[in-house]
Backbone as JSON Lines, residues from 0, in Angstrom:
{"i":0,"aa":"M","n":[4.59,28.32,11.58],"ca":[5.62,27.74,10.78],"c":[5.18,26.54,10.05]}
{"i":1,"aa":"K","n":[5.61,26.29,8.71],"ca":[5.04,25.44,7.87],"c":[5.99,24.2,8.05]}
{"i":2,"aa":"M","n":[5.21,23.12,8.02],"ca":[5.79,21.81,8.25],"c":[6.33,21.21,7.03]}
{"i":3,"aa":"Q","n":[7.51,20.77,6.94],"ca":[8.28,19.95,5.95],"c":[7.99,18.83,5.89]}
{"i":4,"aa":"T","n":[7.39,18.16,4.77],"ca":[6.89,16.92,4.49],"c":[7.93,16.06,3.73]}
{"i":5,"aa":"T","n":[8.5,15.2,4.06],"ca":[9.24,14.3,3.02],"c":[8.42,13.25,2.6]}
{"i":6,"aa":"A","n":[8.83,12.68,1.37],"ca":[7.92,11.76,0.78],"c":[8.74,10.6,-0.07]}
{"i":7,"aa":"R","n":[8.28,9.58,-0.35],"ca":[8.63,8.52,-1.19],"c":[8.05,8.88,-2.46]}
{"i":8,"aa":"V","n":[8.86,9.32,-3.49],"ca":[8.37,9.82,-4.74],"c":[8.85,8.83,-5.92]}
{"i":9,"aa":"L","n":[7.91,8.57,-6.92],"ca":[8.32,7.92,-8.0],"c":[8.04,8.86,-9.06]}
{"i":10,"aa":"V","n":[9.2,9.05,-9.91],"ca":[9.47,9.88,-11.05],"c":[9.1,9.06,-12.38]}
{"i":11,"aa":"V","n":[8.11,9.21,-13.37],"ca":[7.9,8.27,-14.51],"c":[8.07,9.37,-15.51]}
{"i":12,"aa":"D","n":[9.09,9.28,-16.33],"ca":[9.25,9.92,-17.47],"c":[10.25,9.22,-18.5]}
{"i":13,"aa":"D","n":[9.87,9.15,-19.83],"ca":[10.64,8.53,-20.74],"c":[12.0,9.23,-21.04]}
{"i":14,"aa":"E","n":[11.86,10.62,-20.65],"ca":[13.21,11.3,-21.06],"c":[14.22,10.97,-19.78]}
{"i":15,"aa":"D","n":[15.42,10.23,-19.99],"ca":[16.38,9.95,-18.93],"c":[16.85,11.13,-18.31]}
{"i":16,"aa":"R","n":[17.35,12.13,-19.08],"ca":[17.91,13.3,-18.4],"c":[17.04,13.96,-17.42]}
{"i":17,"aa":"F","n":[15.76,14.26,-17.94],"ca":[14.84,15.04,-17.11],"c":[14.52,14.16,-15.86]}
{"i":18,"aa":"R","n":[14.23,12.81,-15.82],"ca":[13.91,12.3,-14.87],"c":[14.93,11.96,-13.9]}
{"i":19,"aa":"Q","n":[16.31,11.89,-14.2],"ca":[17.44,11.98,-13.3],"c":[17.52,13.35,-12.8]}
{"i":20,"aa":"T","n":[17.31,14.51,-13.28],"ca":[17.49,15.82,-12.83],"c":[16.48,15.96,-11.72]}
{"i":21,"aa":"I","n":[15.21,15.44,-11.98],"ca":[14.29,15.73,-10.96],"c":[14.55,14.87,-9.74]}
{"i":22,"aa":"R","n":[14.95,13.63,-10.05],"ca":[15.39,12.81,-8.9],"c":[16.46,13.48,-7.91]}
{"i":23,"aa":"R","n":[17.68,14.19,-8.64],"ca":[18.46,14.65,-7.73],"c":[17.96,15.84,-7.0]}
{"i":24,"aa":"L","n":[17.12,16.66,-7.72],"ca":[16.5,17.7,-6.89],"c":[15.61,17.49,-5.89]}
{"i":25,"aa":"L","n":[14.9,16.39,-5.89],"ca":[13.88,15.99,-4.93],"c":[14.75,15.3,-3.87]}
{"i":26,"aa":"E","n":[15.83,14.46,-4.27],"ca":[16.67,14.02,-3.21],"c":[17.4,15.15,-2.28]}
{"i":27,"aa":"K","n":[17.85,16.05,-2.85],"ca":[18.43,17.14,-2.28],"c":[17.51,17.89,-1.3]}
{"i":28,"aa":"A","n":[16.23,17.63,-1.59],"ca":[15.2,18.37,-0.86],"c":[14.58,17.47,0.43]}
{"i":29,"aa":"G","n":[15.32,16.13,0.39],"ca":[15.18,15.26,1.29],"c":[14.16,14.12,1.08]}
{"i":30,"aa":"H","n":[13.56,14.03,-0.15],"ca":[12.63,12.99,-0.44],"c":[13.5,11.57,-0.94]}
{"i":31,"aa":"T","n":[12.79,10.5,-0.69],"ca":[13.4,9.38,-1.14],"c":[12.73,9.15,-2.63]}
{"i":32,"aa":"V","n":[13.44,8.88,-3.59],"ca":[13.04,8.84,-5.05],"c":[13.52,7.6,-5.68]}
{"i":33,"aa":"D","n":[12.32,7.1,-6.42],"ca":[12.77,6.13,-7.33],"c":[12.45,6.69,-8.71]}
{"i":34,"aa":"E","n":[12.78,5.86,-9.91],"ca":[12.57,6.34,-11.23],"c":[11.9,5.16,-11.96]}
{"i":35,"aa":"A","n":[11.21,5.62,-12.93],"ca":[10.71,4.57,-13.92],"c":[10.6,5.22,-15.36]}
{"i":36,"aa":"P","n":[11.05,4.35,-16.39],"ca":[11.18,4.98,-17.77],"c":[9.93,5.03,-18.5]}
{"i":37,"aa":"D","n":[8.96,4.23,-17.94],"ca":[7.61,4.17,-18.65],"c":[6.4,3.62,-17.88]}
{"i":38,"aa":"G","n":[5.21,3.79,-18.19],"ca":[4.07,3.49,-17.42],"c":[4.11,2.09,-16.75]}
{"i":39,"aa":"T","n":[4.36,1.09,-17.77],"ca":[4.35,-0.37,-17.34],"c":[5.25,-0.65,-16.05]}
{"i":40,"aa":"T","n":[6.47,-0.07,-16.35],"ca":[7.58,-0.13,-15.19],"c":[6.91,0.38,-13.86]}
{"i":41,"aa":"A","n":[6.52,1.62,-14.04],"ca":[5.8,2.38,-13.05],"c":[4.82,1.44,-12.22]}
{"i":42,"aa":"L","n":[3.97,0.92,-12.87],"ca":[2.85,0.2,-12.39],"c":[3.47,-0.93,-11.48]}
{"i":43,"aa":"G","n":[4.31,-1.69,-12.12],"ca":[5.04,-2.71,-11.44],"c":[5.64,-2.2,-9.96]}
{"i":44,"aa":"M","n":[6.31,-1.13,-10.12],"ca":[6.85,-0.51,-8.95],"c":[5.82,-0.02,-7.93]}
{"i":45,"aa":"L","n":[4.64,0.41,-8.37],"ca":[3.8,1.1,-7.51],"c":[2.99,-0.31,-6.79]}
{"i":46,"aa":"E","n":[2.85,-1.33,-7.56],"ca":[2.07,-2.35,-6.91],"c":[2.92,-3.17,-5.64]}
{"i":47,"aa":"S","n":[4.2,-3.08,-5.95],"ca":[5.24,-3.68,-4.87],"c":[5.84,-2.71,-4.01]}
{"i":48,"aa":"G","n":[5.58,-1.39,-4.04],"ca":[6.12,-0.37,-3.1],"c":[5.02,0.64,-2.5]}
{"i":49,"aa":"D","n":[5.42,1.34,-1.66],"ca":[4.52,2.26,-1.01],"c":[5.14,3.63,-1.18]}
{"i":50,"aa":"F","n":[4.34,4.27,-2.22],"ca":[4.95,5.55,-2.68],"c":[3.82,6.64,-2.22]}
{"i":51,"aa":"D","n":[4.21,7.72,-2.07],"ca":[3.43,8.73,-1.41],"c":[2.87,9.73,-2.61]}
{"i":52,"aa":"V","n":[3.8,9.99,-3.59],"ca":[3.65,10.96,-4.64],"c":[4.5,10.25,-6.0]}
{"i":53,"aa":"V","n":[3.57,10.23,-6.99],"ca":[4.07,9.98,-8.27],"c":[3.96,11.22,-9.24]}
{"i":54,"aa":"L","n":[5.26,11.68,-9.73],"ca":[5.42,12.56,-10.7],"c":[5.17,11.89,-12.17]}
{"i":55,"aa":"L","n":[4.14,12.03,-12.99],"ca":[3.78,11.18,-14.08],"c":[3.88,12.16,-15.26]}
{"i":56,"aa":"D","n":[4.79,11.74,-16.22],"ca":[4.61,12.45,-17.66],"c":[3.5,11.84,-18.46]}
{"i":57,"aa":"L","n":[2.79,12.82,-19.05],"ca":[1.63,12.29,-19.82],"c":[2.1,11.66,-21.19]}
{"i":58,"aa":"K","n":[2.94,12.07,-21.62],"ca":[3.35,11.75,-23.14],"c":[4.39,10.92,-23.18]}
{"i":59,"aa":"M","n":[4.07,9.65,-23.03],"ca":[5.19,8.75,-23.1],"c":[5.04,7.47,-24.33]}
{"i":60,"aa":"P","n":[5.85,7.17,-24.9],"ca":[5.41,5.8,-25.79],"c":[5.1,4.61,-24.86]}
{"i":61,"aa":"G","n":[4.23,3.94,-25.76],"ca":[3.7,2.4,-25.06],"c":[2.68,3.08,-24.26]}
{"i":62,"aa":"L","n":[2.51,2.68,-22.87],"ca":[1.36,2.93,-22.17],"c":[1.57,4.59,-21.81]}
{"i":63,"aa":"S","n":[0.59,5.26,-22.17],"ca":[0.57,6.84,-21.92],"c":[0.65,6.85,-20.4]}
{"i":64,"aa":"G","n":[0.94,8.32,-20.31],"ca":[0.74,8.87,-18.8],"c":[-0.66,8.81,-18.32]}
{"i":65,"aa":"E","n":[-1.55,9.13,-19.27],"ca":[-2.92,9.2,-18.86],"c":[-3.56,7.66,-18.51]}
{"i":66,"aa":"D","n":[-3.21,6.79,-19.34],"ca":[-3.56,5.38,-19.28],"c":[-2.92,4.92,-17.97]}
{"i":67,"aa":"T","n":[-1.61,5.21,-17.65],"ca":[-0.9,4.88,-16.61],"c":[-1.82,5.5,-15.2]}
{"i":68,"aa":"F","n":[-2.16,6.6,-15.2],"ca":[-2.85,7.48,-14.19],"c":[-4.16,6.61,-14.03]}
{"i":69,"aa":"L","n":[-4.93,6.28,-14.93],"ca":[-6.22,5.56,-14.88],"c":[-6.11,4.12,-14.12]}
{"i":70,"aa":"K","n":[-4.92,3.35,-14.62],"ca":[-4.8,2.32,-13.93],"c":[-4.21,2.29,-12.54]}
{"i":71,"aa":"I","n":[-3.68,3.29,-12.05],"ca":[-3.17,3.54,-10.78],"c":[-4.5,3.62,-9.96]}
{"i":72,"aa":"R","n":[-5.49,4.36,-10.4],"ca":[-6.7,4.79,-9.89],"c":[-7.6,3.3,-9.67]}
{"i":73,"aa":"Q","n":[-7.62,2.65,-11.04],"ca":[-8.38,1.38,-11.03],"c":[-7.68,0.42,-9.86]}
{"i":74,"aa":"L","n":[-6.36,0.4,-9.72],"ca":[-5.87,-0.64,-8.75],"c":[-5.82,-0.29,-7.27]}
{"i":75,"aa":"G","n":[-6.45,1.07,-7.14],"ca":[-6.79,1.45,-5.85],"c":[-5.24,1.88,-5.11]}
{"i":76,"aa":"I","n":[-4.31,2.29,-5.92],"ca":[-2.82,2.53,-5.06],"c":[-3.04,3.91,-4.58]}
{"i":77,"aa":"D","n":[-2.79,3.83,-3.28],"ca":[-2.91,5.11,-2.52],"c":[-1.55,6.01,-2.62]}
{"i":78,"aa":"A","n":[-1.44,6.85,-3.72],"ca":[-0.6,7.7,-4.09],"c":[-1.03,9.01,-4.67]}
{"i":79,"aa":"E","n":[-0.6,10.14,-4.23],"ca":[-1.14,11.27,-5.03],"c":[-0.23,11.63,-6.33]}
{"i":80,"aa":"V","n":[-0.91,11.72,-7.32],"ca":[-0.41,11.62,-8.7],"c":[-0.43,13.29,-9.22]}
{"i":81,"aa":"V","n":[0.7,13.54,-9.58],"ca":[0.94,15.02,-10.02],"c":[1.45,14.73,-11.64]}
{"i":82,"aa":"C","n":[0.56,15.11,-12.49],"ca":[0.72,14.94,-14.0],"c":[1.62,16.03,-14.65]}
{"i":83,"aa":"L","n":[2.8,15.62,-15.48],"ca":[3.57,16.75,-15.97],"c":[3.35,16.46,-17.52]}
{"i":84,"aa":"T","n":[3.35,17.61,-18.3],"ca":[3.37,17.56,-19.69],"c":[3.98,18.8,-20.27]}
{"i":85,"aa":"G","n":[4.37,18.76,-21.54],"ca":[4.9,19.83,-22.27],"c":[3.86,20.34,-23.02]}
{"i":86,"aa":"H","n":[2.65,19.65,-23.29],"ca":[1.63,19.96,-24.15],"c":[0.43,20.44,-23.68]}
{"i":87,"aa":"V","n":[0.16,21.67,-23.67],"ca":[-0.8,22.24,-22.93],"c":[-2.5,21.95,-23.53]}
{"i":88,"aa":"S","n":[-3.13,21.47,-22.71],"ca":[-4.58,21.11,-22.95],"c":[-5.34,21.23,-21.7]}
{"i":89,"aa":"V","n":[-6.38,22.3,-21.6],"ca":[-7.05,22.66,-20.62],"c":[-8.05,21.38,-20.24]}
{"i":90,"aa":"A","n":[-8.35,20.76,-21.43],"ca":[-9.65,19.82,-21.49],"c":[-8.9,18.51,-20.73]}
{"i":91,"aa":"D","n":[-7.59,18.19,-21.19],"ca":[-6.98,16.94,-20.48],"c":[-6.76,17.26,-19.06]}
{"i":92,"aa":"A","n":[-6.24,18.44,-18.75],"ca":[-5.95,18.91,-17.19],"c":[-7.12,18.71,-16.4]}
{"i":93,"aa":"T","n":[-8.3,19.29,-17.05],"ca":[-9.49,19.23,-16.34],"c":[-10.06,17.74,-15.87]}
{"i":94,"aa":"K","n":[-10.0,16.99,-17.06],"ca":[-10.52,15.61,-17.04],"c":[-9.62,14.72,-15.94]}
{"i":95,"aa":"L","n":[-8.43,14.93,-15.96],"ca":[-7.41,14.36,-15.07],"c":[-7.59,14.7,-13.55]}
{"i":96,"aa":"L","n":[-7.76,16.05,-13.47],"ca":[-8.11,16.51,-12.06],"c":[-9.41,16.08,-11.59]}
{"i":97,"aa":"Q","n":[-10.53,15.98,-12.32],"ca":[-11.76,15.33,-11.99],"c":[-11.58,13.92,-11.74]}
{"i":98,"aa":"K","n":[-10.8,13.18,-12.37],"ca":[-10.66,11.84,-11.97],"c":[-9.78,11.44,-10.7]}
{"i":99,"aa":"G","n":[-9.1,12.72,-10.27],"ca":[-8.38,12.42,-9.08],"c":[-6.8,12.68,-8.97]}
{"i":100,"aa":"A","n":[-6.48,13.34,-10.0],"ca":[-5.14,13.62,-10.1],"c":[-4.9,14.88,-8.88]}
{"i":101,"aa":"F","n":[-3.79,14.88,-8.4],"ca":[-3.77,15.86,-7.41],"c":[-3.3,17.31,-8.0]}
{"i":102,"aa":"D","n":[-2.67,17.31,-9.05],"ca":[-2.1,18.61,-9.79],"c":[-1.63,18.31,-11.14]}
{"i":103,"aa":"Y","n":[-1.68,19.35,-11.81],"ca":[-1.06,19.07,-13.36],"c":[-0.1,20.31,-13.6]}
{"i":104,"aa":"L","n":[1.07,19.91,-13.79],"ca":[2.15,21.01,-14.12],"c":[2.54,21.07,-15.44]}
{"i":105,"aa":"L","n":[2.85,22.06,-16.05],"ca":[3.44,22.17,-17.56],"c":[4.91,22.23,-17.5]}
{"i":106,"aa":"K","n":[5.46,21.6,-18.33],"ca":[6.83,21.55,-18.46],"c":[7.43,22.79,-19.41]}
{"i":107,"aa":"P","n":[8.23,23.49,-19.14],"ca":[9.23,23.22,-18.08],"c":[8.66,23.78,-16.78]}
{"i":108,"aa":"A","n":[8.36,23.14,-15.92],"ca":[7.96,23.62,-14.66],"c":[9.32,24.09,-13.81]}
{"i":109,"aa":"S","n":[9.1,25.1,-12.87],"ca":[10.4,25.51,-12.16],"c":[10.59,24.53,-11.19]}
{"i":110,"aa":"V","n":[11.88,24.49,-10.71],"ca":[12.34,23.73,-9.74],"c":[11.35,23.87,-8.39]}
{"i":111,"aa":"S","n":[11.27,25.15,-7.95],"ca":[10.56,25.45,-6.68],"c":[8.93,25.03,-6.94]}
{"i":112,"aa":"E","n":[8.42,25.3,-8.21],"ca":[7.1,24.78,-8.38],"c":[6.91,23.18,-8.18]}
{"i":113,"aa":"I","n":[7.88,22.43,-8.77],"ca":[7.96,20.99,-8.53],"c":[7.97,20.65,-7.04]}
{"i":114,"aa":"L","n":[8.91,21.13,-6.49],"ca":[9.17,20.9,-5.07],"c":[7.95,21.14,-4.06]}
{"i":115,"aa":"Q","n":[7.48,22.44,-4.32],"ca":[6.1,22.7,-3.59],"c":[5.0,22.06,-4.06]}
{"i":116,"aa":"C","n":[4.77,21.55,-5.02],"ca":[3.59,20.56,-5.53],"c":[4.05,19.15,-4.83]}
{"i":117,"aa":"V","n":[5.09,18.66,-4.93],"ca":[5.34,17.25,-4.26],"c":[5.08,17.54,-2.73]}
{"i":118,"aa":"S","n":[5.59,18.53,-2.02],"ca":[5.29,18.77,-0.66],"c":[3.86,18.71,-0.42]}
{"i":119,"aa":"R","n":[3.03,19.47,-1.18],"ca":[1.79,19.67,-0.79],"c":[1.11,18.4,-1.09]}
{"i":120,"aa":"A","n":[1.41,17.62,-2.19],"ca":[0.89,16.2,-2.39],"c":[1.17,15.35,-1.2]}
{"i":121,"aa":"A","n":[2.36,15.33,-0.82],"ca":[2.8,14.43,0.3],"c":[2.1,14.69,1.66]}
{"i":122,"aa":"E","n":[1.71,15.95,1.74],"ca":[1.04,16.53,2.95],"c":[-0.41,16.09,2.85]}
{"i":123,"aa":"S","n":[-1.07,16.02,1.72],"ca":[-2.44,15.72,1.54],"c":[-2.54,14.22,1.67]}
{"i":124,"aa":"K","n":[-1.48,13.36,1.1],"ca":[-1.53,11.98,1.57],"c":[-1.45,11.77,3.14]}
{"i":125,"aa":"M","n":[-0.72,12.26,3.75],"ca":[-0.31,12.12,5.22],"c":[-1.63,12.43,5.89]}
{"i":126,"aa":"L","n":[-2.22,13.59,5.54],"ca":[-3.38,14.09,6.27],"c":[-4.67,13.14,5.96]}
{"i":127,"aa":"R","n":[-4.63,12.8,4.83],"ca":[-5.65,11.8,4.52],"c":[-5.76,10.55,5.12]}
{"i":128,"aa":"N","n":[-4.47,10.02,5.38],"ca":[-4.21,8.67,5.96],"c":[-4.46,8.78,7.57]}
{"i":129,"aa":"E","n":[-4.01,9.94,8.06],"ca":[-4.28,10.37,9.5],"c":[-5.78,10.43,9.7]}
{"i":130,"aa":"K","n":[-6.51,10.94,8.76],"ca":[-8.07,11.1,8.93],"c":[-8.63,9.52,8.94]}
{"i":131,"aa":"I","n":[-8.12,8.78,8.18],"ca":[-8.73,7.44,8.17],"c":[-8.16,6.76,9.43]}
{"i":132,"aa":"E","n":[-7.08,6.89,10.01],"ca":[-6.69,6.18,11.2],"c":[-7.51,6.66,12.37]}
{"i":133,"aa":"V","n":[-7.81,8.0,12.35],"ca":[-8.7,8.54,13.52],"c":[-10.03,8.09,13.23]}
{"i":134,"aa":"S","n":[-10.71,7.91,12.17],"ca":[-11.97,7.51,11.96],"c":[-11.88,5.87,12.33]}
{"i":135,"aa":"Q","n":[-10.95,5.12,12.15],"ca":[-10.91,3.81,12.53],"c":[-10.78,3.61,13.95]}
{"i":136,"aa":"L","n":[-10.06,4.54,14.68],"ca":[-9.9,4.44,16.28],"c":[-11.25,4.88,16.72]}
{"i":137,"aa":"L","n":[-12.11,5.92,16.15],"ca":[-13.11,6.15,16.91],"c":[-14.43,5.28,16.49]}
{"i":138,"aa":"G","n":[-14.0,4.23,15.69],"ca":[-15.08,3.35,15.28],"c":[-16.03,3.81,14.1]}
{"i":139,"aa":"Y","n":[-15.62,4.64,13.22],"ca":[-16.51,5.25,12.13],"c":[-16.15,4.57,10.97]}
{"i":140,"aa":"G","n":[-15.33,3.77,10.88],"ca":[-14.77,2.81,9.65],"c":[-14.23,3.61,8.69]}
{"i":141,"aa":"D","n":[-14.0,3.31,7.35],"ca":[-13.41,4.03,6.38],"c":[-14.53,4.92,5.79]}
{"i":142,"aa":"D","n":[-14.0,6.15,5.69],"ca":[-15.1,7.31,5.16],"c":[-14.65,7.34,3.77]}
């Protein structure tokens, strides 16, 4: 039986309608969801909150999604990042995945694809945190 993992999700997208629709879908699936209209707002929310998963649009005015992602990694924020874009680029996807993005979805992604990806990302974070806790309990330190 597959475990259902709920998560605290931050949806970052400059398109209000898309962001609000994704929020409703994720909340209906049991997740707690916040929204940010741009990368700068998202970074402020991430620094002050504990999010499990970030759904991040790559093409935004101002601070791009890619720059936001790189800043998330520089700050050491412990959240899985799923990149969303309507612009197909295998090179960009590969680069972001190599830098630690959890996944890369193309818009318009299906509802089931987004929900499955968020659940997998939440499970990944949960398992990583459990591994760290067990290692600390056993005296191995942070791996």
